[in-house]
C-alpha atoms as an extended CHARMM CRD file, in Angstrom:
* protein
*
       267  EXT
         1         1  UNK       CA             -0.0020000000       -0.0020000000       -0.0070000000  PROA      1               0.0000000000
         2         2  UNK       CA              1.4770000000        3.4290000000       -0.9520000000  PROA      2               0.0000000000
         3         3  UNK       CA              2.6580000000        5.5300000000        1.9260000000  PROA      3               0.0000000000
         4         4  UNK       CA              0.5770000000        8.5740000000        2.8960000000  PROA      4               0.0000000000
         5         5  UNK       CA              2.3340000000       11.8930000000        2.3330000000  PROA      5               0.0000000000
         6         6  UNK       CA              1.8060000000       14.7880000000        4.7140000000  PROA      6               0.0000000000
         7         7  UNK       CA              1.2320000000       17.7250000000        2.3400000000  PROA      7               0.0000000000
         8         8  UNK       CA              0.3850000000       21.3860000000        2.8920000000  PROA      8               0.0000000000
         9         9  UNK       CA             -2.5640000000       22.9610000000        1.0760000000  PROA      9               0.0000000000
        10        10  UNK       CA             -2.7680000000       26.7080000000        0.3190000000  PROA      10              0.0000000000
        11        11  UNK       CA             -5.8210000000       28.3540000000       -1.2620000000  PROA      11              0.0000000000
        12        12  UNK       CA             -5.4980000000       31.4300000000       -3.4720000000  PROA      12              0.0000000000
        13        13  UNK       CA             -8.4260000000       33.8050000000       -3.0680000000  PROA      13              0.0000000000
        14        14  UNK       CA             -9.7390000000       36.8970000000       -4.7730000000  PROA      14              0.0000000000
        15        15  UNK       CA            -11.1490000000       39.2240000000       -2.0880000000  PROA      15              0.0000000000
        16        16  UNK       CA            -11.8910000000       42.7370000000       -3.3880000000  PROA      16              0.0000000000
        17        17  UNK       CA            -13.3360000000       44.1900000000       -0.1700000000  PROA      17              0.0000000000
        18        18  UNK       CA            -11.5610000000       43.5420000000        3.1420000000  PROA      18              0.0000000000
        19        19  UNK       CA            -14.4880000000       44.9430000000        5.1210000000  PROA      19              0.0000000000
        20        20  UNK       CA            -17.1290000000       42.6710000000        3.6250000000  PROA      20              0.0000000000
        21        21  UNK       CA            -14.7160000000       39.6980000000        3.6780000000  PROA      21              0.0000000000
        22        22  UNK       CA            -16.2750000000       38.0820000000        0.6100000000  PROA      22              0.0000000000
        23        23  UNK       CA            -13.9980000000       36.0320000000       -1.6280000000  PROA      23              0.0000000000
        24        24  UNK       CA            -13.7810000000       33.4800000000       -4.4550000000  PROA      24              0.0000000000
        25        25  UNK       CA            -11.2440000000       30.6870000000       -4.5040000000  PROA      25              0.0000000000
        26        26  UNK       CA             -9.2340000000       31.1060000000       -7.7070000000  PROA      26              0.0000000000
        27        27  UNK       CA             -6.4510000000       28.5870000000       -7.1830000000  PROA      27              0.0000000000
        28        28  UNK       CA             -4.6830000000       26.1590000000       -4.8810000000  PROA      28              0.0000000000
        29        29  UNK       CA             -1.1540000000       24.9210000000       -4.2300000000  PROA      29              0.0000000000
        30        30  UNK       CA             -0.4550000000       21.4950000000       -2.7580000000  PROA      30              0.0000000000
        31        31  UNK       CA              3.0530000000       21.0810000000       -1.3210000000  PROA      31              0.0000000000
        32        32  UNK       CA              4.2050000000       17.4640000000       -0.9680000000  PROA      32              0.0000000000
        33        33  UNK       CA              7.2640000000       16.8370000000        1.2710000000  PROA      33              0.0000000000
        34        34  UNK       CA              9.3810000000       15.0910000000       -1.3910000000  PROA      34              0.0000000000
        35        35  UNK       CA              7.9340000000       15.9250000000       -4.7820000000  PROA      35              0.0000000000
        36        36  UNK       CA              7.1670000000       19.0520000000       -6.8840000000  PROA      36              0.0000000000
        37        37  UNK       CA              4.3300000000       21.3900000000       -5.8770000000  PROA      37              0.0000000000
        38        38  UNK       CA              0.9410000000       20.8990000000       -7.5450000000  PROA      38              0.0000000000
        39        39  UNK       CA             -0.6910000000       24.1130000000       -8.8180000000  PROA      39              0.0000000000
        40        40  UNK       CA             -4.3280000000       24.3530000000       -9.8950000000  PROA      40              0.0000000000
        41        41  UNK       CA             -6.1320000000       27.4980000000      -11.0610000000  PROA      41              0.0000000000
        42        42  UNK       CA             -9.7200000000       28.2710000000      -12.0290000000  PROA      42              0.0000000000
        43        43  UNK       CA            -10.5040000000       27.6400000000      -15.6990000000  PROA      43              0.0000000000
        44        44  UNK       CA            -12.8180000000       30.6380000000      -16.0090000000  PROA      44              0.0000000000
        45        45  UNK       CA            -11.6590000000       33.8700000000      -14.3820000000  PROA      45              0.0000000000
        46        46  UNK       CA            -14.8980000000       35.6080000000      -15.4390000000  PROA      46              0.0000000000
        47        47  UNK       CA            -16.5870000000       34.2020000000      -12.3350000000  PROA      47              0.0000000000
        48        48  UNK       CA            -14.7370000000       36.8940000000      -10.4310000000  PROA      48              0.0000000000
        49        49  UNK       CA            -16.9030000000       39.4960000000      -12.1820000000  PROA      49              0.0000000000
        50        50  UNK       CA            -19.9390000000       38.2240000000      -10.3240000000  PROA      50              0.0000000000
        51        51  UNK       CA            -18.2710000000       39.2500000000       -7.0480000000  PROA      51              0.0000000000
        52        52  UNK       CA            -16.4630000000       42.3040000000       -8.3540000000  PROA      52              0.0000000000
        53        53  UNK       CA            -17.6730000000       43.8680000000      -11.6330000000  PROA      53              0.0000000000
        54        54  UNK       CA            -14.6100000000       46.1630000000      -11.6010000000  PROA      54              0.0000000000
        55        55  UNK       CA            -12.1040000000       43.2970000000      -11.4610000000  PROA      55              0.0000000000
        56        56  UNK       CA             -9.2630000000       43.4310000000      -14.0050000000  PROA      56              0.0000000000
        57        57  UNK       CA             -9.7260000000       40.0180000000      -15.6060000000  PROA      57              0.0000000000
        58        58  UNK       CA             -6.8330000000       40.4690000000      -18.0200000000  PROA      58              0.0000000000
        59        59  UNK       CA             -4.4880000000       41.0620000000      -15.0910000000  PROA      59              0.0000000000
        60        60  UNK       CA             -5.7900000000       38.0010000000      -13.2720000000  PROA      60              0.0000000000
        61        61  UNK       CA             -5.4420000000       35.7980000000      -16.3080000000  PROA      61              0.0000000000
        62        62  UNK       CA             -1.9150000000       37.0920000000      -16.9090000000  PROA      62              0.0000000000
        63        63  UNK       CA             -1.0600000000       36.3900000000      -13.2710000000  PROA      63              0.0000000000
        64        64  UNK       CA             -2.3900000000       32.8460000000      -13.6390000000  PROA      64              0.0000000000
        65        65  UNK       CA             -0.3720000000       32.2710000000      -16.8250000000  PROA      65              0.0000000000
        66        66  UNK       CA              2.7860000000       33.5820000000      -15.1140000000  PROA      66              0.0000000000
        67        67  UNK       CA              2.2780000000       31.2340000000      -12.1660000000  PROA      67              0.0000000000
        68        68  UNK       CA              1.8590000000       28.2470000000      -14.4950000000  PROA      68              0.0000000000
        69        69  UNK       CA              5.0680000000       29.1090000000      -16.3130000000  PROA      69              0.0000000000
        70        70  UNK       CA              7.0400000000       29.5030000000      -13.1150000000  PROA      70              0.0000000000
        71        71  UNK       CA              5.6850000000       26.2950000000      -11.5680000000  PROA      71              0.0000000000
        72        72  UNK       CA              6.4740000000       24.3770000000      -14.7590000000  PROA      72              0.0000000000
        73        73  UNK       CA             10.0860000000       25.5430000000      -14.4600000000  PROA      73              0.0000000000
        74        74  UNK       CA             11.7430000000       23.4080000000      -11.7740000000  PROA      74              0.0000000000
        75        75  UNK       CA             14.4160000000       26.0210000000      -11.0870000000  PROA      75              0.0000000000
        76        76  UNK       CA             11.7630000000       28.6840000000      -10.3680000000  PROA      76              0.0000000000
        77        77  UNK       CA              9.5050000000       26.6750000000       -8.0670000000  PROA      77              0.0000000000
        78        78  UNK       CA             11.1680000000       27.3700000000       -4.7590000000  PROA      78              0.0000000000
        79        79  UNK       CA             11.6750000000       31.0570000000       -5.5770000000  PROA      79              0.0000000000
        80        80  UNK       CA              8.0290000000       31.3020000000       -6.6610000000  PROA      80              0.0000000000
        81        81  UNK       CA              6.8330000000       29.9020000000       -3.3450000000  PROA      81              0.0000000000
        82        82  UNK       CA              9.1430000000       32.2280000000       -1.3880000000  PROA      82              0.0000000000
        83        83  UNK       CA              8.1370000000       35.3470000000       -3.3370000000  PROA      83              0.0000000000
        84        84  UNK       CA              4.4510000000       34.6450000000       -3.8600000000  PROA      84              0.0000000000
        85        85  UNK       CA              3.2720000000       36.5780000000       -0.8440000000  PROA      85              0.0000000000
        86        86  UNK       CA              5.1480000000       39.6730000000       -2.1140000000  PROA      86              0.0000000000
        87        87  UNK       CA              3.6560000000       39.3710000000       -5.5750000000  PROA      87              0.0000000000
        88        88  UNK       CA              0.0490000000       39.1130000000       -4.4490000000  PROA      88              0.0000000000
        89        89  UNK       CA             -2.0260000000       42.2850000000       -4.3890000000  PROA      89              0.0000000000
        90        90  UNK       CA             -4.4820000000       43.3270000000       -1.7170000000  PROA      90              0.0000000000
        91        91  UNK       CA             -7.2480000000       41.5560000000       -3.6170000000  PROA      91              0.0000000000
        92        92  UNK       CA             -5.3100000000       38.3570000000       -4.3140000000  PROA      92              0.0000000000
        93        93  UNK       CA             -4.5180000000       36.5350000000       -1.0890000000  PROA      93              0.0000000000
        94        94  UNK       CA             -3.0240000000       33.2250000000       -0.0590000000  PROA      94              0.0000000000
        95        95  UNK       CA             -4.7270000000       31.5180000000        2.8480000000  PROA      95              0.0000000000
        96        96  UNK       CA             -3.2160000000       29.7500000000        5.8220000000  PROA      96              0.0000000000
        97        97  UNK       CA             -1.8800000000       26.2630000000        5.1880000000  PROA      97              0.0000000000
        98        98  UNK       CA             -3.9980000000       23.1840000000        5.8720000000  PROA      98              0.0000000000
        99        99  UNK       CA             -2.6440000000       19.7020000000        6.4870000000  PROA      99              0.0000000000
       100       100  UNK       CA             -3.5020000000       17.1350000000        3.8220000000  PROA      100             0.0000000000
       101       101  UNK       CA             -2.6620000000       13.4030000000        3.8610000000  PROA      101             0.0000000000
       102       102  UNK       CA             -2.6630000000       11.6730000000        0.5160000000  PROA      102             0.0000000000
       103       103  UNK       CA             -1.0890000000        8.7850000000       -1.3820000000  PROA      103             0.0000000000
       104       104  UNK       CA             -0.9900000000       10.7370000000       -4.6780000000  PROA      104             0.0000000000
       105       105  UNK       CA             -0.4410000000       14.5290000000       -4.5420000000  PROA      105             0.0000000000
       106       106  UNK       CA             -1.2950000000       14.9250000000       -8.2200000000  PROA      106             0.0000000000
       107       107  UNK       CA             -4.6410000000       13.1050000000       -7.9250000000  PROA      107             0.0000000000
       108       108  UNK       CA             -5.3740000000       14.8400000000       -4.6360000000  PROA      108             0.0000000000
       109       109  UNK       CA             -4.7590000000       18.2670000000       -6.2030000000  PROA      109             0.0000000000
       110       110  UNK       CA             -7.1750000000       17.3920000000       -9.0240000000  PROA      110             0.0000000000
       111       111  UNK       CA             -9.8490000000       16.3500000000       -6.5440000000  PROA      111             0.0000000000
       112       112  UNK       CA             -9.3280000000       19.4360000000       -4.3370000000  PROA      112             0.0000000000
       113       113  UNK       CA             -9.6210000000       21.6210000000       -7.4280000000  PROA      113             0.0000000000
       114       114  UNK       CA            -12.9580000000       20.0160000000       -8.1890000000  PROA      114             0.0000000000
       115       115  UNK       CA            -14.1400000000       20.7740000000       -4.6600000000  PROA      115             0.0000000000
       116       116  UNK       CA            -12.7550000000       24.2910000000       -4.2150000000  PROA      116             0.0000000000
       117       117  UNK       CA            -12.5920000000       25.7360000000       -7.7300000000  PROA      117             0.0000000000
       118       118  UNK       CA            -15.3780000000       24.3100000000       -9.8910000000  PROA      118             0.0000000000
       119       119  UNK       CA            -18.8700000000       25.8110000000      -10.1030000000  PROA      119             0.0000000000
       120       120  UNK       CA            -21.6600000000       23.5040000000       -8.9850000000  PROA      120             0.0000000000
       121       121  UNK       CA            -24.7130000000       23.5980000000      -11.2110000000  PROA      121             0.0000000000
       122       122  UNK       CA            -28.3880000000       23.1400000000      -10.4680000000  PROA      122             0.0000000000
       123       123  UNK       CA            -30.5110000000       23.7980000000       -7.3900000000  PROA      123             0.0000000000
       124       124  UNK       CA            -32.2540000000       21.4780000000       -4.9660000000  PROA      124             0.0000000000
       125       125  UNK       CA            -35.2210000000       22.0480000000       -2.6940000000  PROA      125             0.0000000000
       126       126  UNK       CA            -34.6700000000       24.2570000000        0.3560000000  PROA      126             0.0000000000
       127       127  UNK       CA            -34.3650000000       21.4190000000        2.9050000000  PROA      127             0.0000000000
       128       128  UNK       CA            -32.2140000000       19.2760000000        0.5880000000  PROA      128             0.0000000000
       129       129  UNK       CA            -30.0680000000       22.2840000000       -0.2450000000  PROA      129             0.0000000000
       130       130  UNK       CA            -29.4850000000       23.0730000000        3.4250000000  PROA      130             0.0000000000
       131       131  UNK       CA            -28.3810000000       19.5030000000        4.0750000000  PROA      131             0.0000000000
       132       132  UNK       CA            -26.1930000000       19.4960000000        0.9780000000  PROA      132             0.0000000000
       133       133  UNK       CA            -24.4360000000       22.6460000000        2.1320000000  PROA      133             0.0000000000
       134       134  UNK       CA            -23.4520000000       20.9470000000        5.3770000000  PROA      134             0.0000000000
       135       135  UNK       CA            -22.6130000000       17.6740000000        3.6440000000  PROA      135             0.0000000000
       136       136  UNK       CA            -20.3870000000       19.4010000000        1.0440000000  PROA      136             0.0000000000
       137       137  UNK       CA            -18.5010000000       21.2130000000        3.7530000000  PROA      137             0.0000000000
       138       138  UNK       CA            -18.0290000000       17.9500000000        5.6490000000  PROA      138             0.0000000000
       139       139  UNK       CA            -16.6520000000       16.2790000000        2.5390000000  PROA      139             0.0000000000
       140       140  UNK       CA            -14.4720000000       19.2890000000        1.7610000000  PROA      140             0.0000000000
       141       141  UNK       CA            -12.8640000000       19.4270000000        5.2010000000  PROA      141             0.0000000000
       142       142  UNK       CA            -12.1730000000       15.6850000000        5.4230000000  PROA      142             0.0000000000
       143       143  UNK       CA            -10.7770000000       15.7050000000        1.8720000000  PROA      143             0.0000000000
       144       144  UNK       CA             -8.6070000000       18.7210000000        2.6080000000  PROA      144             0.0000000000
       145       145  UNK       CA             -7.2160000000       16.8140000000        5.5910000000  PROA      145             0.0000000000
       146       146  UNK       CA             -6.5370000000       13.8380000000        3.3020000000  PROA      146             0.0000000000
       147       147  UNK       CA             -8.6670000000       11.3070000000        5.1900000000  PROA      147             0.0000000000
       148       148  UNK       CA            -11.8870000000       11.1700000000        3.1510000000  PROA      148             0.0000000000
       149       149  UNK       CA            -10.7610000000        8.1610000000        1.1090000000  PROA      149             0.0000000000
       150       150  UNK       CA             -9.8460000000        6.2890000000        4.2900000000  PROA      150             0.0000000000
       151       151  UNK       CA            -13.3510000000        6.7940000000        5.7010000000  PROA      151             0.0000000000
       152       152  UNK       CA            -16.5150000000        4.8410000000        5.0540000000  PROA      152             0.0000000000
       153       153  UNK       CA            -19.2800000000        6.7560000000        3.2970000000  PROA      153             0.0000000000
       154       154  UNK       CA            -23.0480000000        6.1480000000        3.2050000000  PROA      154             0.0000000000
       155       155  UNK       CA            -22.8960000000        3.6130000000        6.0290000000  PROA      155             0.0000000000
       156       156  UNK       CA            -25.9710000000        1.3620000000        5.7720000000  PROA      156             0.0000000000
       157       157  UNK       CA            -27.9570000000        1.2360000000        8.9950000000  PROA      157             0.0000000000
       158       158  UNK       CA            -29.6490000000       -1.8810000000        7.6910000000  PROA      158             0.0000000000
       159       159  UNK       CA            -26.3990000000       -3.7950000000        8.1680000000  PROA      159             0.0000000000
       160       160  UNK       CA            -26.7950000000       -3.3520000000       11.9240000000  PROA      160             0.0000000000
       161       161  UNK       CA            -30.5550000000       -2.9810000000       12.3910000000  PROA      161             0.0000000000
       162       162  UNK       CA            -32.7980000000       -4.8820000000        9.9840000000  PROA      162             0.0000000000
       163       163  UNK       CA            -33.2910000000       -5.3480000000        6.2630000000  PROA      163             0.0000000000
       164       164  UNK       CA            -35.1260000000       -2.4220000000        4.6860000000  PROA      164             0.0000000000
       165       165  UNK       CA            -33.8480000000        0.2780000000        7.0830000000  PROA      165             0.0000000000
       166       166  UNK       CA            -33.3410000000        3.2350000000        4.6770000000  PROA      166             0.0000000000
       167       167  UNK       CA            -30.9630000000        5.3030000000        6.8130000000  PROA      167             0.0000000000
       168       168  UNK       CA            -27.4450000000        5.8510000000        5.5330000000  PROA      168             0.0000000000
       169       169  UNK       CA            -24.9580000000        7.6260000000        7.8160000000  PROA      169             0.0000000000
       170       170  UNK       CA            -22.8790000000       10.0770000000        5.7870000000  PROA      170             0.0000000000
       171       171  UNK       CA            -19.3930000000        8.9810000000        6.8500000000  PROA      171             0.0000000000
       172       172  UNK       CA            -17.3110000000        7.4420000000        9.6100000000  PROA      172             0.0000000000
       173       173  UNK       CA            -14.0920000000        5.6790000000       10.5580000000  PROA      173             0.0000000000
       174       174  UNK       CA            -12.7970000000        3.2140000000       13.1300000000  PROA      174             0.0000000000
       175       175  UNK       CA            -10.6620000000        4.6070000000       15.9520000000  PROA      175             0.0000000000
       176       176  UNK       CA             -9.5100000000        1.7800000000       18.1690000000  PROA      176             0.0000000000
       177       177  UNK       CA            -12.5240000000        0.3730000000       20.0020000000  PROA      177             0.0000000000
       178       178  UNK       CA            -14.8490000000        3.1280000000       18.7180000000  PROA      178             0.0000000000
       179       179  UNK       CA            -16.5210000000        3.6870000000       15.3790000000  PROA      179             0.0000000000
       180       180  UNK       CA            -16.9280000000        7.4490000000       14.9300000000  PROA      180             0.0000000000
       181       181  UNK       CA            -19.6720000000        8.5700000000       12.5480000000  PROA      181             0.0000000000
       182       182  UNK       CA            -20.8850000000       11.9370000000       11.2110000000  PROA      182             0.0000000000
       183       183  UNK       CA            -24.2160000000       12.8890000000        9.6690000000  PROA      183             0.0000000000
       184       184  UNK       CA            -25.4130000000       16.2080000000        8.2480000000  PROA      184             0.0000000000
       185       185  UNK       CA            -28.7650000000       17.4710000000        9.5600000000  PROA      185             0.0000000000
       186       186  UNK       CA            -30.1790000000       21.0060000000        8.9860000000  PROA      186             0.0000000000
       187       187  UNK       CA            -32.2380000000       21.4300000000       12.1590000000  PROA      187             0.0000000000
       188       188  UNK       CA            -33.7060000000       24.7490000000       11.0660000000  PROA      188             0.0000000000
       189       189  UNK       CA            -35.5620000000       23.0310000000        8.2420000000  PROA      189             0.0000000000
       190       190  UNK       CA            -35.6530000000       19.2860000000        8.9320000000  PROA      190             0.0000000000
       191       191  UNK       CA            -36.6280000000       18.2760000000       12.4520000000  PROA      191             0.0000000000
       192       192  UNK       CA            -38.0750000000       15.0160000000       11.1630000000  PROA      192             0.0000000000
       193       193  UNK       CA            -34.6400000000       13.7880000000       10.1320000000  PROA      193             0.0000000000
       194       194  UNK       CA            -33.4710000000       14.3520000000       13.6850000000  PROA      194             0.0000000000
       195       195  UNK       CA            -36.3510000000       12.2360000000       14.9400000000  PROA      195             0.0000000000
       196       196  UNK       CA            -35.5020000000        9.4490000000       12.4720000000  PROA      196             0.0000000000
       197       197  UNK       CA            -31.8460000000        9.5270000000       13.4690000000  PROA      197             0.0000000000
       198       198  UNK       CA            -32.6820000000        9.4270000000       17.1820000000  PROA      198             0.0000000000
       199       199  UNK       CA            -34.9990000000        6.4740000000       16.5730000000  PROA      199             0.0000000000
       200       200  UNK       CA            -32.4790000000        4.4530000000       14.5870000000  PROA      200             0.0000000000
       201       201  UNK       CA            -29.1540000000        5.1520000000       16.2430000000  PROA      201             0.0000000000
       202       202  UNK       CA            -29.6600000000        3.1200000000       19.4650000000  PROA      202             0.0000000000
       203       203  UNK       CA            -30.5200000000        0.0080000000       17.4300000000  PROA      203             0.0000000000
       204       204  UNK       CA            -27.5990000000        0.7250000000       15.1060000000  PROA      204             0.0000000000
       205       205  UNK       CA            -25.2030000000        1.1360000000       18.0310000000  PROA      205             0.0000000000
       206       206  UNK       CA            -26.3780000000       -2.1800000000       19.4990000000  PROA      206             0.0000000000
       207       207  UNK       CA            -25.8040000000       -3.8670000000       16.1260000000  PROA      207             0.0000000000
       208       208  UNK       CA            -22.2740000000       -2.4310000000       15.9280000000  PROA      208             0.0000000000
       209       209  UNK       CA            -21.5060000000       -3.7460000000       19.4300000000  PROA      209             0.0000000000
       210       210  UNK       CA            -22.8420000000       -7.1740000000       18.4730000000  PROA      210             0.0000000000
       211       211  UNK       CA            -21.2580000000       -7.5050000000       15.0520000000  PROA      211             0.0000000000
       212       212  UNK       CA            -18.0960000000       -5.3950000000       15.3420000000  PROA      212             0.0000000000
       213       213  UNK       CA            -17.4190000000       -5.5480000000       19.0440000000  PROA      213             0.0000000000
       214       214  UNK       CA            -17.0220000000       -1.7580000000       19.0790000000  PROA      214             0.0000000000
       215       215  UNK       CA            -18.7020000000        1.2610000000       20.6080000000  PROA      215             0.0000000000
       216       216  UNK       CA            -20.6120000000        3.5700000000       18.2180000000  PROA      216             0.0000000000
       217       217  UNK       CA            -20.2560000000        7.3400000000       18.4380000000  PROA      217             0.0000000000
       218       218  UNK       CA            -22.3940000000        9.6220000000       16.2660000000  PROA      218             0.0000000000
       219       219  UNK       CA            -22.0830000000       13.3850000000       15.7560000000  PROA      219             0.0000000000
       220       220  UNK       CA            -24.8480000000       15.2800000000       13.9940000000  PROA      220             0.0000000000
       221       221  UNK       CA            -23.3100000000       18.1890000000       12.0910000000  PROA      221             0.0000000000
       222       222  UNK       CA            -25.7640000000       21.1160000000       12.0730000000  PROA      222             0.0000000000
       223       223  UNK       CA            -25.8970000000       24.6590000000       10.7860000000  PROA      223             0.0000000000
       224       224  UNK       CA            -23.6270000000       27.3810000000       12.1230000000  PROA      224             0.0000000000
       225       225  UNK       CA            -25.3940000000       30.0230000000       14.2040000000  PROA      225             0.0000000000
       226       226  UNK       CA            -28.2790000000       27.7120000000       15.0540000000  PROA      226             0.0000000000
       227       227  UNK       CA            -31.0490000000       29.3870000000       17.0570000000  PROA      227             0.0000000000
       228       228  UNK       CA            -31.1810000000       27.0870000000       20.0410000000  PROA      228             0.0000000000
       229       229  UNK       CA            -34.0330000000       29.1070000000       21.5390000000  PROA      229             0.0000000000
       230       230  UNK       CA            -36.3440000000       28.1570000000       18.6530000000  PROA      230             0.0000000000
       231       231  UNK       CA            -38.9170000000       25.6450000000       19.8540000000  PROA      231             0.0000000000
       232       232  UNK       CA            -38.4420000000       23.1670000000       17.0010000000  PROA      232             0.0000000000
       233       233  UNK       CA            -34.6650000000       23.3610000000       17.1520000000  PROA      233             0.0000000000
       234       234  UNK       CA            -34.6860000000       22.9130000000       20.9340000000  PROA      234             0.0000000000
       235       235  UNK       CA            -36.9110000000       19.8630000000       20.5470000000  PROA      235             0.0000000000
       236       236  UNK       CA            -34.6330000000       18.3340000000       17.9060000000  PROA      236             0.0000000000
       237       237  UNK       CA            -31.5170000000       18.9320000000       20.0250000000  PROA      237             0.0000000000
       238       238  UNK       CA            -33.2600000000       17.3430000000       22.9880000000  PROA      238             0.0000000000
       239       239  UNK       CA            -34.2040000000       14.1070000000       21.2510000000  PROA      239             0.0000000000
       240       240  UNK       CA            -30.7150000000       13.7580000000       19.7630000000  PROA      240             0.0000000000
       241       241  UNK       CA            -29.1080000000       14.2760000000       23.1510000000  PROA      241             0.0000000000
       242       242  UNK       CA            -31.5300000000       11.7800000000       24.7520000000  PROA      242             0.0000000000
       243       243  UNK       CA            -30.0650000000        9.0660000000       22.4580000000  PROA      243             0.0000000000
       244       244  UNK       CA            -26.4320000000       10.0110000000       23.0830000000  PROA      244             0.0000000000
       245       245  UNK       CA            -26.0370000000       11.6890000000       19.7030000000  PROA      245             0.0000000000
       246       246  UNK       CA            -23.6370000000       14.6000000000       19.8860000000  PROA      246             0.0000000000
       247       247  UNK       CA            -24.2790000000       17.7760000000       17.8870000000  PROA      247             0.0000000000
       248       248  UNK       CA            -21.7400000000       20.2260000000       16.4930000000  PROA      248             0.0000000000
       249       249  UNK       CA            -21.8680000000       23.1840000000       14.0960000000  PROA      249             0.0000000000
       250       250  UNK       CA            -20.2160000000       22.8110000000       10.6910000000  PROA      250             0.0000000000
       251       251  UNK       CA            -17.6170000000       25.4100000000       11.8030000000  PROA      251             0.0000000000
       252       252  UNK       CA            -16.1220000000       22.6780000000       14.0260000000  PROA      252             0.0000000000
       253       253  UNK       CA            -15.4760000000       20.3200000000       11.0890000000  PROA      253             0.0000000000
       254       254  UNK       CA            -11.7840000000       21.3360000000       10.7600000000  PROA      254             0.0000000000
       255       255  UNK       CA            -11.2950000000       20.1770000000       14.3490000000  PROA      255             0.0000000000
       256       256  UNK       CA            -12.9690000000       16.8170000000       13.6460000000  PROA      256             0.0000000000
       257       257  UNK       CA            -10.8670000000       16.4590000000       10.4670000000  PROA      257             0.0000000000
       258       258  UNK       CA             -7.6560000000       17.1150000000       12.4260000000  PROA      258             0.0000000000
       259       259  UNK       CA             -8.6140000000       14.5020000000       15.0340000000  PROA      259             0.0000000000
       260       260  UNK       CA             -9.4440000000       12.0570000000       12.2400000000  PROA      260             0.0000000000
       261       261  UNK       CA             -5.9610000000       12.5230000000       10.7630000000  PROA      261             0.0000000000
       262       262  UNK       CA             -4.3160000000       11.5770000000       14.0610000000  PROA      262             0.0000000000
       263       263  UNK       CA             -6.6180000000        8.6250000000       14.7640000000  PROA      263             0.0000000000
       264       264  UNK       CA             -6.5910000000        7.1510000000       11.2820000000  PROA      264             0.0000000000
       265       265  UNK       CA             -2.7810000000        7.4030000000       11.0820000000  PROA      265             0.0000000000
       266       266  UNK       CA             -2.5630000000        5.6500000000       14.4380000000  PROA      266             0.0000000000
       267       267  UNK       CA             -4.4920000000        2.5910000000       13.1740000000  PROA      267             0.0000000000
């Protein structure tokens, strides 16, 4: 099995207004420890115009072409990385590094570009869209940490409960004697899913103990800024807690991803 490489991921952002703090990801750099950097840039710079109609697209495209040339030149790569911060304008920024474990930096950079740089098309219903927003962020953070491929996805509850159980837990991994699972639930718009999860999880946990000999731990990932004083939200949180299901806002996903890195590497 190929050895996992501990890479660093940097995102390049276009942020025209520091006060409003709105930005678009326009590129990424993945730095492996023992191989050349991987650079990916957006294919269509015109997306920037949606955020900033005054953006100089020709300048941005020229900047992207210059970066590609320098990264293709092995002698310029190290200098490019050292000087990049000086070259960037107030609008073009490089974010803080994120850890990323991967077997193949090139394939990982392609996948991260799909997540961070490509435009997603189509719209879903409000409740489905709210869940998809949380789920996409969950996938993005675990992939950025390099552990998504090592995790199980769409875990069938029916394997541990009974045939026909429709519930699928979004993702999870084994950490010693515990199976840690995560499931996206938008409590502002979908209290019924919380009820279904609370109904199924105890039976699923019992099945995991019986079949796997392990303890089950489930965290429901919910919206940021959830109004816990809302009657429906309070009810949903209460029934989840009553069945030992933890809840956490999506803003805490980087923490869960960092923990997953340590625990998966330890197995």
